C-alpha angles and dihedrals in degrees: 000000000000090000092052091049090048091049092048091048090049092050091048091049093050088051091053095249091131098163092053090043090054090054095049094046090050088051090049094051090050089057099044122348111225127176094235093051092049090049095050089047091054091047093052091050090050089051089051090054092249100122094155087062093045094060099077099048090044094047088050093049089049092054093046094050139040098213127107105238100079096044091048088053088046090053088051092050092051090049093051087051093053093248095136100172095050087048092053095044094053093041088052091052090050092051092052089063098030114024092181096056104135095202093053094041090053092048092052090056093057107112094223091051091049090051095047092051092047090050092049092048089051091049092052095048091055094045 
C-alpha cells in the first residue's frame, strides 16, 4: 500500500499536481516512513512555497539516509524561512560530502548565511 501511494504521489508531482502529491506522500509516510517519500514530500512543500512545513520531512529524510539531496533541500528550506545559520550549517555538511553541490554552494554565497556562520564561529571562539 505504501509503495502504491508513493508512486501515485510521484506521478502527481511529476505532472505538477503538487497539492495532491503532498496528500498521497503524507498518506504513504503514515503507512511506512521511507526517506525517499519524506524527501519528495519536502520537495513538494518547497515548490508550494511552504518551507516551514518542509523542514520536518526533510530533517527526517536526512536522518534516515546518508545521501546529500535531502540535506541540501533542508538547507534551502531553512534559507527560505530566514534561518540563515541552520541553512549554512546544513549546506556545509552537504559540501563536505559533495563539494560540487550547486544548491549548497549557492546557499553558502548568500550574504546573510555568511554573516550568520561568521557570528556563530565568533561566538564559539569566545565561549
